[in-house]
C-alpha positions as CSV (number, residue, x, y, z in Angstrom):
1,M,43.5,5.6,24.1
2,I,39.8,6.7,22.7
3,Q,38.8,3.7,20.9
4,I,35.3,4.3,19.5
5,T,33.8,0.5,18.5
6,P,30.5,0.6,16.4
7,Q,28.1,0.1,19.4
8,M,28.9,3.6,20.4
9,R,26.2,6.1,20.0
10,I,27.6,9.3,18.3
11,F,25.8,12.6,18.7
12,V,26.4,15.9,16.4
13,A,25.3,19.1,17.8
14,V,23.8,20.8,14.5
15,E,24.3,24.1,15.8
16,A,27.5,25.7,15.8
17,A,29.0,25.7,19.7
18,D,31.3,28.8,21.5
19,F,34.4,27.0,21.4
20,R,35.6,28.9,24.2
21,K,33.8,26.2,26.4
22,G,35.5,23.5,27.6
23,I,34.5,19.8,29.1
24,D,31.9,21.6,31.7
25,G,30.1,24.2,29.3
26,L,30.3,21.2,26.6
27,C,28.6,19.0,29.0
28,G,26.0,21.3,29.9
29,L,25.3,21.7,26.1
30,C,24.5,18.1,26.3
31,R,22.3,18.2,29.2
32,S,20.4,21.9,27.4
33,I,20.5,21.5,24.1
34,L,21.4,17.9,22.9
35,K,19.1,16.5,25.9
36,T,21.2,13.9,26.7
37,N,23.3,12.7,30.2
38,P,27.0,13.2,28.7
39,M,28.1,10.6,31.3
40,T,26.6,8.0,29.1
41,G,29.5,7.1,27.3
42,A,28.2,8.6,23.9
43,V,30.7,10.4,21.8
44,F,29.5,14.1,21.8
45,V,30.9,16.2,18.3
46,F,30.6,20.1,18.1
47,R,31.9,22.7,15.2
48,N,32.4,26.0,15.6
49,R,30.6,28.5,13.7
50,R,33.6,29.3,11.2
51,R,33.2,25.2,10.7
52,T,37.2,25.2,11.2
53,A,37.6,22.8,14.1
54,I,35.8,20.5,16.0
55,K,35.8,19.1,19.4
56,I,34.4,15.7,20.7
57,L,33.4,14.8,24.1
58,I,33.9,11.2,25.2
59,Y,33.0,10.3,28.8
60,D,35.0,6.7,29.8
61,G,34.1,5.9,32.9
62,Q,36.7,7.7,35.0
63,G,36.6,10.6,33.5
64,Y,36.1,13.4,30.1
65,W,38.1,13.1,26.7
66,L,38.2,16.5,25.2
67,C,39.7,16.3,21.9
68,H,40.1,19.0,19.6
69,K,40.8,19.5,15.6
70,R,41.6,22.7,13.8
71,L,41.6,22.6,10.0
72,S,45.4,24.1,9.1
73,S,43.6,25.7,5.8
74,G,39.6,25.2,4.6
75,R,36.4,24.7,6.4
76,F,34.5,21.1,7.0
77,K,32.9,20.7,3.9
78,W,29.9,18.4,5.3
79,W,27.8,19.0,8.7
80,P,24.0,17.7,9.1
81,Q,21.5,20.3,8.0
82,P,19.8,21.7,11.1
83,D,15.7,20.3,11.0
84,D,13.3,20.1,13.6
85,S,16.2,18.5,15.8
86,N,19.2,20.0,17.9
87,V,21.0,16.9,17.2
88,S,21.7,14.3,14.6
89,Q,23.5,10.7,15.0
90,L,26.3,9.2,13.1
91,A,28.0,5.9,12.7
92,V,31.6,5.2,13.6
93,H,32.6,5.3,9.8
94,E,30.7,8.6,9.2
95,L,32.7,9.9,12.2
96,Q,35.7,8.8,10.9
97,L,35.5,10.3,7.6
98,L,33.9,13.7,8.7
99,I,37.4,13.8,11.1
100,W,38.8,13.7,7.7
101,N,36.8,16.2,6.4
102,G,34.9,13.8,4.0
103,N,31.5,13.6,3.3
104,P,30.0,10.8,5.4
105,E,26.3,10.9,2.9
106,F,28.7,9.6,0.0
107,A,30.3,6.6,2.1
108,E,29.8,3.4,0.6
109,V,30.1,0.9,3.2
110,A,28.7,-2.8,3.4
111,P,25.7,-3.8,5.4
112,P,25.8,-4.3,9.1
113,W,26.3,-8.1,9.4
114,K,23.5,-10.0,11.1
115,E,23.2,-13.2,12.6
116,I,20.5,-15.8,10.3
């Protein structure tokens, strides 16, 4: 079972990925395009060109998890816009909204708790 915690870093590839790639191919994208080591325990999110599916890659210390979600109808409505970077970072609640095809930009959440 995979548990995504608030302490985890979540990276979203802005550009579409070739979904014929498996774990090794996506690890290569992490290294070359996202400039990040996929074995750090971060969560990596990719989408296909048609915006009908996403893949999530996670290394848990023993091996890789590759999760794939394909929508039965429609397309993912929100995705980070390309800018000068190939990667965008999300918070855990934003990833949960993205998985459920919501828009993280409109999420209203409490501010992070801070000890005084």
